[in-house]
C-alpha positions as CSV (number, residue, x, y, z in Angstrom):
1,M,-44.2,-13.8,11.7
2,R,-43.6,-10.1,10.8
3,R,-42.1,-9.5,14.2
4,Y,-39.8,-12.5,13.7
5,I,-38.6,-11.1,10.3
6,L,-38.0,-7.7,11.9
7,I,-36.0,-9.2,14.8
8,T,-34.1,-11.4,12.3
9,S,-33.3,-8.5,10.1
10,F,-32.2,-6.4,13.1
11,L,-29.9,-9.2,14.3
12,F,-28.5,-9.7,10.8
13,F,-27.9,-5.9,10.4
14,N,-26.1,-5.8,13.7
15,L,-24.0,-8.9,12.7
16,I,-23.0,-7.3,9.5
17,N,-22.1,-4.1,11.3
18,A,-20.1,-6.0,13.9
19,Q,-18.2,-7.7,11.1
20,N,-17.5,-4.4,9.5
21,D,-16.5,-2.9,12.8
22,E,-14.1,-5.7,13.4
23,L,-12.6,-5.5,9.9
24,L,-12.3,-1.8,9.9
25,R,-11.4,-1.5,13.6
26,L,-14.3,1.0,14.0
27,P,-15.4,1.1,17.6
28,A,-19.0,0.0,17.9
29,N,-19.9,3.1,20.0
30,I,-17.7,6.1,19.2
31,Q,-17.8,8.7,21.9
32,P,-19.0,12.3,21.1
33,K,-15.4,13.5,21.7
34,D,-14.2,11.3,18.8
35,R,-16.9,12.2,16.3
36,I,-14.4,13.8,13.8
37,C,-12.4,11.3,11.9
38,F,-10.0,13.3,9.8
39,A,-9.8,16.4,7.5
40,M,-8.3,17.5,4.1
41,Y,-7.7,20.9,2.7
42,T,-6.4,23.0,-0.2
43,V,-5.6,26.7,-0.6
44,H,-5.9,28.1,-4.1
45,E,-5.8,31.8,-5.1
46,N,-6.5,32.8,-1.4
47,I,-9.5,30.5,-1.0
48,L,-9.3,27.8,1.8
49,K,-11.4,24.8,1.3
50,L,-11.4,22.2,4.0
51,T,-13.6,19.0,4.4
52,A,-13.9,17.4,7.7
53,Q,-14.9,13.7,7.6
54,F,-17.1,12.7,10.5
55,N,-17.8,9.3,12.1
56,P,-21.5,8.5,12.2
57,I,-23.7,11.2,14.0
58,R,-25.7,9.4,16.7
59,N,-29.0,10.0,18.5
60,F,-29.8,13.7,18.7
61,E,-26.4,15.1,18.1
62,S,-26.1,18.3,16.1
63,F,-25.5,18.2,12.3
64,E,-23.7,21.5,12.5
65,A,-19.9,22.1,12.7
66,S,-17.6,25.1,12.8
67,L,-14.1,25.8,11.6
68,E,-12.0,27.9,14.0
69,I,-8.6,29.6,13.5
70,K,-6.2,30.4,16.3
71,E,-5.6,34.2,16.5
72,N,-3.6,35.8,19.2
73,G,-3.8,32.7,21.3
74,K,-7.6,32.3,21.0
75,W,-9.8,30.2,18.8
76,V,-12.0,32.3,16.5
77,K,-14.9,30.9,14.6
78,K,-14.4,31.6,10.8
79,A,-17.0,29.4,9.1
80,E,-19.9,27.1,9.8
81,T,-21.4,24.3,7.8
82,T,-24.0,21.5,7.9
83,I,-22.7,18.0,8.1
84,I,-24.0,16.3,4.9
85,Y,-25.8,13.0,5.1
86,P,-25.2,10.4,3.6
87,G,-21.4,10.4,4.1
88,Y,-21.2,12.7,7.1
89,T,-18.9,15.2,5.3
90,A,-18.6,18.8,6.5
91,P,-17.2,21.1,3.8
92,F,-15.9,24.5,4.8
93,R,-14.9,27.5,2.7
94,I,-13.0,30.7,3.7
95,E,-12.3,33.4,1.1
96,N,-9.7,36.1,1.2
97,W,-7.4,33.7,3.0
98,D,-3.9,35.0,4.0
99,D,-1.6,32.3,2.6
100,T,1.5,34.2,3.6
101,K,1.3,32.8,7.2
102,E,0.8,29.5,8.8
103,Y,-2.3,29.1,11.0
104,K,-3.6,26.5,13.4
105,Y,-7.1,25.4,12.8
106,R,-9.6,23.2,14.5
107,V,-13.0,21.7,13.6
108,N,-15.5,22.0,16.4
109,H,-18.5,19.8,16.9
110,D,-20.9,20.6,19.7
111,N,-18.0,21.9,21.8
112,K,-17.3,18.2,22.5
113,A,-15.3,17.0,19.5
114,F,-12.2,19.0,18.3
115,Y,-9.9,18.1,15.5
116,E,-6.8,20.2,15.1
117,G,-4.3,20.8,12.4
118,I,-2.1,23.3,10.5
119,I,-2.9,25.3,7.4
120,K,0.6,25.8,6.0
121,K,1.9,29.1,4.5
122,N,2.2,29.1,0.8
123,P,5.7,27.7,0.0
124,I,6.0,30.0,-3.1
125,N,9.5,31.1,-2.1
126,K,11.0,27.6,-1.8
127,D,13.4,26.6,-4.5
128,T,12.3,23.0,-4.4
129,F,8.6,22.0,-4.3
130,V,8.0,18.4,-3.1
131,M,4.9,16.2,-3.8
132,A,4.3,12.8,-2.3
133,A,2.2,10.6,-4.6
134,L,0.3,7.4,-3.6
135,T,-2.2,5.1,-5.2
136,C,-4.2,1.9,-4.7
137,N,-4.9,1.5,-1.0
138,S,-6.4,-2.0,-0.6
139,I,-7.1,-3.0,3.0
140,Y,-8.2,-6.6,2.4
141,P,-6.0,-9.1,4.2
142,N,-5.4,-11.1,1.1
143,H,-4.3,-7.9,-0.7
144,G,-1.6,-7.4,1.8
145,G,-3.5,-4.3,3.0
146,D,-3.9,-5.4,6.6
147,I,-0.3,-4.4,7.1
148,S,0.0,-1.1,9.0
149,K,0.5,2.0,7.0
150,E,2.7,3.5,9.6
151,D,5.8,3.0,7.4
152,L,4.3,5.3,4.8
153,V,3.1,7.8,7.3
154,K,6.5,7.9,9.0
155,N,8.4,8.4,5.7
156,I,6.0,11.1,4.5
157,K,6.3,12.9,7.8
158,Y,10.1,12.9,7.3
159,L,9.7,14.1,3.8
160,N,7.5,17.0,4.9
161,P,6.0,17.4,1.4
162,D,4.3,20.6,0.2
163,L,1.5,18.6,-1.4
164,I,0.1,15.0,-1.0
165,F,-1.5,13.3,-4.1
166,F,-3.7,10.2,-3.9
167,S,-4.5,9.3,-7.5
168,G,-7.3,6.8,-6.9
169,D,-8.6,3.6,-5.4
170,Q,-8.4,4.9,-1.9
171,V,-11.3,2.4,-1.2
172,Y,-11.5,-1.1,-2.6
173,D,-14.8,-2.2,-1.2
174,H,-17.4,-1.8,-4.0
175,S,-20.6,-1.3,-1.9
176,E,-19.6,0.4,1.4
177,H,-17.5,3.3,0.5
178,Y,-18.2,5.2,3.7
179,L,-16.9,2.5,6.1
180,Y,-13.7,1.9,4.2
181,W,-13.2,5.7,3.6
182,L,-13.1,6.1,7.4
183,K,-10.4,3.4,7.5
184,F,-8.4,5.3,4.9
185,G,-8.7,8.5,7.1
186,R,-7.6,6.7,10.2
187,D,-4.6,5.4,8.3
188,F,-3.5,8.6,6.6
189,G,-5.2,11.4,8.6
190,E,-2.0,12.2,10.5
191,I,-0.3,13.4,7.2
192,L,-3.5,14.9,5.7
193,R,-4.4,17.2,8.6
194,N,-1.3,19.4,8.2
195,T,-0.6,19.3,4.4
196,P,-2.7,20.3,1.3
197,S,-3.9,17.2,-0.6
198,I,-5.3,16.3,-3.9
199,I,-7.4,13.2,-3.9
200,L,-9.0,11.6,-7.0
201,P,-11.6,8.8,-6.9
202,D,-11.0,6.0,-9.4
203,D,-12.9,3.0,-10.5
204,H,-12.8,1.0,-7.3
205,D,-13.8,4.0,-5.3
206,I,-17.1,4.2,-7.1
207,G,-17.9,0.5,-7.2
208,H,-16.3,-0.7,-10.4
209,G,-13.4,-2.9,-11.3
210,N,-13.0,-0.8,-14.4
211,L,-14.8,2.4,-15.4
212,W,-15.7,3.9,-18.8
213,G,-17.8,6.8,-17.5
214,Q,-19.1,8.0,-20.9
215,G,-20.4,11.2,-19.5
216,G,-22.3,9.9,-16.5
217,K,-24.8,7.6,-18.3
218,K,-26.3,4.6,-16.4
219,A,-24.3,1.4,-16.9
220,D,-26.2,-1.7,-17.8
221,S,-24.0,-3.9,-15.6
222,R,-21.3,-3.6,-13.0
223,R,-18.8,-4.9,-15.6
224,G,-19.4,-1.5,-17.2
225,I,-17.9,-2.1,-20.6
226,S,-20.8,-0.4,-22.4
227,G,-19.9,2.8,-20.5
228,G,-21.5,4.6,-17.6
229,Y,-21.9,4.2,-13.8
230,Y,-23.4,1.1,-12.2
231,M,-24.0,2.5,-8.7
232,S,-26.7,5.0,-8.1
233,P,-25.9,8.7,-8.7
234,E,-26.4,9.3,-5.0
235,Y,-23.6,6.8,-4.3
236,I,-21.3,8.5,-6.8
237,K,-22.1,12.0,-5.5
238,E,-21.3,10.8,-1.9
239,V,-18.0,9.4,-3.0
240,E,-17.0,12.4,-4.9
241,R,-18.1,14.8,-2.2
242,A,-16.1,12.9,0.4
243,Q,-12.9,12.7,-1.7
244,T,-12.9,15.9,-3.7
245,S,-15.0,18.6,-2.0
246,H,-11.9,20.2,-0.6
247,L,-10.4,20.7,-4.1
248,P,-10.6,24.2,-5.7
249,D,-13.9,24.9,-7.5
250,P,-14.3,23.0,-10.8
251,F,-13.5,24.7,-14.0
252,D,-17.0,24.2,-15.3
253,P,-19.4,22.8,-12.6
254,T,-22.1,21.7,-15.1
255,P,-23.1,18.2,-14.1
256,V,-22.9,15.2,-16.5
257,E,-25.8,12.7,-17.0
258,Q,-27.8,11.6,-14.0
259,G,-26.9,14.8,-12.2
260,I,-23.4,13.5,-11.3
261,G,-21.0,16.4,-10.6
262,V,-17.6,17.1,-11.9
263,Y,-14.4,18.2,-10.1
264,Y,-11.8,18.8,-12.8
265,T,-9.9,21.9,-12.0
266,D,-6.5,23.4,-11.2
267,L,-4.5,24.1,-8.1
268,K,-1.9,26.8,-7.7
269,W,0.3,26.3,-4.7
270,G,4.0,27.0,-4.0
271,G,4.8,28.4,-7.4
272,M,3.3,25.3,-9.0
273,S,0.2,24.8,-11.1
274,F,-1.5,21.4,-11.2
275,A,-4.2,20.4,-13.7
276,I,-6.5,17.9,-12.0
277,L,-8.3,15.6,-14.5
278,E,-11.1,13.1,-14.5
279,D,-9.8,10.7,-17.1
280,R,-12.5,8.1,-16.5
281,K,-15.7,10.2,-16.4
282,F,-15.8,11.2,-20.0
283,K,-14.1,8.1,-21.5
284,D,-16.4,6.2,-23.9
285,G,-17.4,2.6,-23.3
286,L,-16.4,-0.2,-25.6
287,D,-19.7,-0.8,-27.5
288,E,-18.8,1.2,-30.6
289,M,-15.4,-0.4,-30.8
290,V,-16.8,-3.9,-30.5
291,K,-19.5,-3.1,-33.0
292,Q,-16.9,-2.0,-35.6
293,N,-14.8,-5.2,-35.0
294,P,-17.1,-8.2,-34.9
295,D,-14.4,-10.5,-36.1
296,V,-12.2,-9.6,-33.1
297,F,-15.1,-9.8,-30.6
298,P,-17.5,-12.6,-31.7
299,D,-18.9,-12.8,-28.2
300,G,-19.8,-9.2,-28.0
301,G,-17.3,-7.6,-25.8
302,Y,-14.0,-8.0,-23.9
303,E,-11.9,-5.7,-21.7
304,A,-8.5,-6.9,-22.9
305,I,-6.8,-8.7,-25.8
306,F,-4.3,-11.5,-25.5
307,D,-4.0,-12.5,-29.2
308,P,-0.9,-11.0,-30.8
309,K,-2.4,-11.5,-34.2
310,V,-4.9,-8.7,-33.6
311,D,-4.0,-5.4,-35.2
312,T,-5.0,-3.1,-32.3
313,R,-4.5,0.0,-34.5
314,K,-7.9,-0.9,-36.1
315,L,-9.5,-0.8,-32.7
316,D,-9.1,2.9,-32.4
317,V,-12.4,4.9,-32.5
318,P,-11.2,8.3,-34.0
319,T,-14.2,10.1,-32.7
320,G,-14.2,8.4,-29.4
321,S,-13.9,10.4,-26.2
322,L,-11.2,10.1,-23.7
323,L,-10.9,13.4,-21.7
324,G,-13.9,14.8,-23.6
325,D,-14.2,18.3,-25.2
326,R,-14.8,20.0,-21.8
327,Q,-11.5,18.8,-20.3
328,L,-9.6,19.6,-23.5
329,K,-11.0,23.1,-23.4
330,F,-9.9,23.4,-19.7
331,L,-6.4,22.2,-20.5
332,E,-6.1,24.7,-23.4
333,E,-7.0,27.6,-21.1
334,W,-4.8,26.3,-18.2
335,T,-1.9,26.1,-20.6
336,T,-1.5,29.9,-20.8
337,D,-2.4,30.7,-17.2
338,W,1.0,31.2,-15.5
339,E,0.0,33.6,-12.8
340,N,2.0,32.8,-9.7
341,A,3.2,29.6,-11.4
342,E,6.7,28.6,-12.5
343,M,6.2,25.0,-13.5
344,K,3.2,22.8,-14.2
345,T,2.0,19.2,-13.9
346,V,-1.0,17.2,-15.0
347,L,-2.5,14.8,-12.4
348,S,-4.8,12.0,-13.5
349,Q,-5.9,8.5,-12.4
350,T,-4.0,6.5,-15.0
351,T,-1.4,6.7,-17.7
352,F,-1.9,7.7,-21.4
353,A,-0.3,4.5,-22.6
354,M,-0.1,0.8,-21.6
355,V,3.2,0.1,-19.8
356,D,2.5,-3.4,-18.5
357,N,2.4,-6.6,-20.5
358,Y,1.6,-9.2,-17.7
359,T,-1.3,-8.8,-15.4
360,G,-2.5,-10.9,-12.4
361,K,0.1,-13.6,-13.0
362,Y,3.3,-13.8,-14.9
363,D,2.0,-16.5,-17.2
364,K,0.3,-15.0,-20.2
365,E,1.3,-11.9,-22.0
366,I,-1.5,-9.3,-22.4
367,L,-1.5,-7.4,-25.7
368,A,-4.0,-4.6,-25.0
369,D,-6.0,-3.4,-22.0
370,F,-8.9,-1.0,-22.7
371,D,-8.8,0.2,-19.1
372,S,-5.6,2.0,-19.9
373,N,-5.7,5.5,-21.5
374,G,-3.7,4.2,-24.3
375,W,-7.1,3.6,-25.9
376,P,-8.7,5.2,-27.8
377,Q,-5.5,6.1,-29.5
378,S,-6.9,9.2,-31.2
379,G,-8.2,10.5,-27.9
380,R,-4.9,9.7,-26.2
381,N,-3.0,11.7,-28.8
382,R,-5.4,14.6,-28.6
383,A,-4.9,14.8,-24.8
384,L,-1.1,14.5,-25.0
385,S,-0.9,17.1,-27.8
386,V,-2.5,19.6,-25.4
387,I,-0.6,18.5,-22.3
388,R,2.8,19.0,-23.8
389,K,2.1,22.6,-24.8
390,S,2.8,23.6,-21.2
391,F,5.8,21.4,-20.8
392,S,4.0,19.4,-18.2
393,P,4.7,15.8,-17.0
394,T,1.8,13.6,-15.9
395,V,1.7,11.9,-12.5
396,C,-0.8,9.1,-11.9
397,G,-1.3,5.7,-10.4
398,D,-3.9,2.8,-11.0
399,T,-1.6,0.2,-12.7
400,H,0.0,-1.0,-9.4
401,L,3.3,-0.9,-11.2
402,G,5.7,2.0,-10.7
403,T,6.9,3.2,-14.1
404,L,8.5,6.3,-15.6
405,F,8.3,6.7,-19.4
406,Q,8.1,9.3,-22.1
407,N,5.1,9.5,-24.4
408,G,5.4,9.9,-28.1
409,I,2.8,11.1,-30.6
410,D,4.2,11.5,-34.1
411,K,7.7,10.6,-33.0
412,W,9.2,8.9,-29.9
413,N,9.8,11.4,-27.1
414,D,7.9,14.3,-28.5
415,A,5.4,14.5,-25.6
416,S,5.3,14.4,-21.8
417,Y,7.0,12.2,-19.3
418,S,4.6,10.1,-17.3
419,F,5.2,8.8,-13.7
420,A,2.9,6.0,-12.4
421,T,3.5,5.4,-8.7
422,P,3.5,1.9,-7.2
423,A,0.5,0.6,-5.3
424,I,0.3,1.1,-1.5
425,A,-0.9,-2.5,-1.3
426,N,-0.2,-4.6,-4.4
427,Y,-2.4,-7.7,-4.7
428,W,-3.2,-7.6,-8.4
429,L,0.3,-7.7,-9.9
430,R,1.5,-6.3,-13.1
431,W,4.9,-6.4,-14.9
432,W,6.6,-4.6,-17.8
433,D,8.9,-7.2,-19.2
434,P,8.8,-7.4,-23.1
435,K,10.6,-10.3,-24.7
436,I,12.3,-8.0,-27.2
437,P,14.7,-5.4,-25.7
438,G,13.8,-1.7,-26.2
439,K,15.5,0.3,-28.9
440,N,17.9,3.2,-28.2
441,R,18.1,2.4,-24.5
442,L,20.9,3.9,-22.4
443,K,24.1,1.9,-21.9
444,N,23.8,-0.7,-19.1
445,D,20.1,-0.1,-18.7
446,P,17.7,-3.1,-18.3
447,T,16.4,-4.7,-21.5
448,Y,12.9,-3.6,-20.6
449,T,13.8,0.1,-21.0
450,G,14.1,2.0,-24.3
451,E,11.7,2.7,-27.1
452,Y,8.6,0.5,-27.7
453,L,5.2,0.5,-29.2
454,D,2.7,-0.4,-26.5
455,G,-0.1,-2.8,-27.1
456,F,-2.1,-0.1,-28.9
457,K,0.9,0.9,-31.0
458,N,1.4,4.1,-29.1
459,K,5.0,5.3,-28.9
460,I,6.6,5.1,-25.5
461,T,10.2,5.3,-24.1
462,V,10.5,3.4,-20.9
463,K,13.0,4.7,-18.4
464,A,12.3,2.5,-15.3
465,A,9.9,-0.1,-14.1
466,A,9.5,-1.4,-10.5
467,N,8.6,-5.0,-11.4
468,P,7.6,-7.5,-8.8
469,T,10.3,-10.0,-7.8
470,L,10.5,-12.9,-10.2
471,P,10.0,-15.8,-10.6
472,E,8.3,-16.4,-7.3
473,I,6.1,-13.9,-5.4
474,K,6.0,-14.2,-1.7
475,E,3.7,-12.2,0.6
476,G,6.3,-12.0,3.3
477,G,4.2,-9.8,5.5
478,F,5.9,-6.7,4.2
479,L,5.0,-6.5,0.5
480,S,8.7,-6.6,-0.2
481,T,8.5,-8.8,-3.3
482,R,5.2,-7.4,-4.6
483,A,6.7,-4.0,-5.6
484,A,4.4,-1.9,-3.4
485,G,5.5,1.6,-2.4
486,F,5.0,5.3,-3.2
487,G,6.4,8.1,-5.3
488,V,7.9,11.5,-4.7
489,V,8.2,14.3,-7.3
490,K,10.7,17.1,-6.6
491,Y,10.5,20.3,-8.7
492,N,13.5,22.5,-8.6
493,K,11.9,25.8,-9.7
494,K,15.3,27.6,-9.8
495,N,16.9,25.1,-12.2
496,R,13.6,24.0,-13.9
497,T,14.3,20.4,-13.3
498,I,12.0,17.5,-12.1
499,T,13.2,14.5,-10.1
500,F,11.1,11.4,-9.7
501,D,11.7,9.1,-6.7
502,C,10.2,5.6,-6.4
503,W,10.3,4.0,-2.9
504,A,9.4,0.6,-1.6
505,R,7.2,-0.1,1.4
506,N,8.8,-0.7,4.8
507,V,12.0,1.1,4.2
508,D,13.4,4.1,6.0
509,I,14.0,6.9,3.5
510,S,15.8,9.0,6.2
511,N,18.6,6.4,6.1
512,P,21.1,7.5,3.4
513,T,21.9,3.9,2.6
514,T,18.3,3.1,1.7
515,K,18.0,2.6,-2.1
516,Q,15.0,3.2,-4.3
517,Y,13.6,0.8,-6.8
518,P,16.2,0.0,-9.6
519,G,16.4,2.9,-12.1
520,W,15.4,5.7,-9.7
521,P,15.8,8.5,-9.0
522,I,15.6,10.1,-12.5
523,T,15.9,13.8,-13.2
524,I,14.6,15.5,-16.3
525,S,14.5,19.1,-17.5
526,Q,11.1,20.8,-17.7
527,T,11.5,21.3,-21.4
528,D,12.0,17.6,-21.9
529,N,8.2,17.3,-21.8
530,F,8.0,18.8,-25.3
531,K,11.2,17.9,-27.1
532,I,11.4,18.9,-30.7
533,E,14.6,17.2,-32.0
534,K,14.1,18.1,-35.7
535,G,11.9,21.1,-35.9
536,Y,12.0,24.7,-36.8
537,Q,13.5,27.6,-34.8
538,L,12.0,31.0,-34.1
539,P,14.3,33.9,-33.4
540,T,16.1,34.1,-30.1
541,L,14.4,36.4,-27.6
542,N,16.5,38.6,-25.4
543,I,14.0,39.9,-22.8
544,S,14.6,42.9,-20.5
545,K,13.1,41.0,-17.5
546,N,13.9,37.5,-16.2
547,N,11.6,34.5,-16.0
548,Q,8.8,35.8,-18.3
549,V,6.0,33.8,-19.9
550,V,6.5,33.1,-23.6
551,T,3.5,31.8,-25.6
552,V,3.7,30.8,-29.2
553,K,0.6,30.6,-31.3
554,E,-0.3,29.8,-34.9
555,Q,-0.4,33.1,-36.8
556,F,-3.9,32.8,-38.3
557,T,-5.8,30.4,-36.0
558,K,-4.2,31.7,-32.8
559,E,-4.1,28.1,-31.5
560,V,-1.5,27.8,-28.8
561,V,1.6,25.8,-29.8
562,S,3.5,26.2,-26.5
563,S,3.6,28.3,-23.4
564,I,6.2,28.4,-20.7
565,R,7.7,30.6,-18.0
566,I,11.3,30.7,-19.1
567,K,14.4,30.5,-16.9
568,G,16.4,33.7,-17.2
569,N,16.0,36.3,-20.0
570,Q,16.9,34.4,-23.2
571,Y,14.8,31.9,-25.0
572,Q,14.6,30.5,-28.5
573,P,11.2,28.8,-29.1
574,K,11.0,25.8,-31.4
575,V,8.0,24.6,-33.4
576,L,7.1,21.4,-35.3
577,H,6.2,23.0,-38.7
578,P,7.5,25.8,-40.9
579,G,5.5,29.0,-41.3
580,N,4.8,32.2,-39.5
581,Y,3.9,32.5,-35.8
582,F,2.4,34.9,-33.3
583,I,4.5,35.3,-30.1
584,V,3.3,36.8,-26.8
585,I,6.0,37.7,-24.2
586,G,5.1,38.7,-20.7
587,E,1.7,38.5,-18.9
588,G,-1.2,40.6,-17.7
589,N,-1.0,44.2,-18.9
590,N,2.8,44.0,-19.5
591,Q,3.0,42.1,-22.7
592,K,4.8,42.4,-26.0
593,K,3.3,40.8,-29.1
594,L,5.1,39.8,-32.2
595,Q,3.3,39.1,-35.5
596,D,4.3,37.1,-38.6
597,V,7.5,35.6,-37.0
598,E,9.0,33.1,-39.4
599,A,10.2,29.7,-38.3
600,K,13.3,28.4,-40.0
601,L,15.4,25.2,-39.8
602,K,18.3,27.3,-38.5
603,N,17.3,30.7,-37.2
604,K,20.1,33.1,-36.2
605,S,17.8,36.1,-35.8
606,T,17.7,37.8,-32.4
607,F,14.8,40.0,-31.1
608,K,15.3,42.4,-28.2
609,I,12.1,42.6,-26.1
610,N,11.7,45.5,-23.7
611,L,9.0,45.1,-21.1
């Protein structure tokens, strides 16, 4: 009987594997020469970090791998590592990396498998920095994900970006991350092998539909509304190691509960500085909010609200965590670090507002979705009040709906722009289509643009939305009506402008007649990310050197108000409140500090600053 059970289990196991192999197109017996699936890398402050992702190691094959660099026509071993199980990841690290040159690399396994690529030179001298941004890579046939990704790969190759950003949901299977991660690598490895990349795991990657991580606690169910992680910490660690171990070292590596690691950090590359956030890991679950509102949640919990009679302002938890104190501290320190950086951007999984009001089907308007970072409102406002200090936009994904909007905290348009890219494969549809037209929208713009309060009464100004085709959605084999696609962000460092592109699937962006989704492209100024329409002026600064860093602080608390690398040699800072301020001009050992500088409604004073 026991033998029968063993044989049955063996056959069942092989049947499941065969089904997975067929679904994922993973050969049942990968040859040793094909053991390496793909690789990802970053270079930050002259440290190269590269993670090679292996197919399963079989039999008595070695669990060691090496990283080689081509020098004078010969491959030279520069680093060795142990392939980590589970997950078969091989993380490499080389310090004192010369980023002024391009190098060919290869990962070597047993002198049988070789995976080659290029470590690009730092594009710090380019006037325009280009980032490709993608999200939500479902591969299930009924998600439209069985369609080849070759159109995306072809377009991104043509684009030749300086950085590739995947903002989450690279994997939609909730129990077999490794198998589907390999499929992701086979689809996109060709663009990842030669270009630095930032990849952030989101809720689906770690086995959830939605995630309120609440500092890493154990979730009581896969639904997860009470906060925490349902899957084992070993599972979470394997996912995060696979997707993020090539990122720069974390700002503070202290693990959260259950020993789960963290990866929030920054990347400096090409004269840009990117803050990389984990906006799910520290976000509180819904228990406290539900407890405080028993009349709204008589059944003890709900992820969304459809009743327009509910006053969602009362659902805020003022002490509730969104980014958490640790990430807010990181953002504060990152704000004033402008070494080798001309412009900045914050990268996260999802938006700090709710810019969709239909979900799943266009049949019932949704009022509030607690999965969005529009909740908790107090936490959202704390995050945005720090992000805007560095005049940074935010780029993210998650919602499946391509949108560009500007956040507001106290007033409309007083915080950062936010770009959410469309899904790679868009099965779960969302729309932004309010019945009441937005206020103060531009002439001839669609009625869904303009100023709104989102479902949580957060101030937003919508500039564009790539809504799925209405009234009928057709699969069509090309996702053409489902508003799938990808985003591109172009930073003109010389002019200090940012251009957002939003492209559909299965188009040729090299063709000059190809159009983007309606409303795009959109170009903004860097300083639009912290606009002070009616504030107070500090004196105009005439500085002896161009493009210096100017940081404004509260006079007594020394809390940072704003920090920017200016364009040219003249700059007049603005602040929200009257009073006296402390200004720091320059960086490093070459700084000028001004004390007790008065802010006025109209300030005609001029200070000459010699550095």
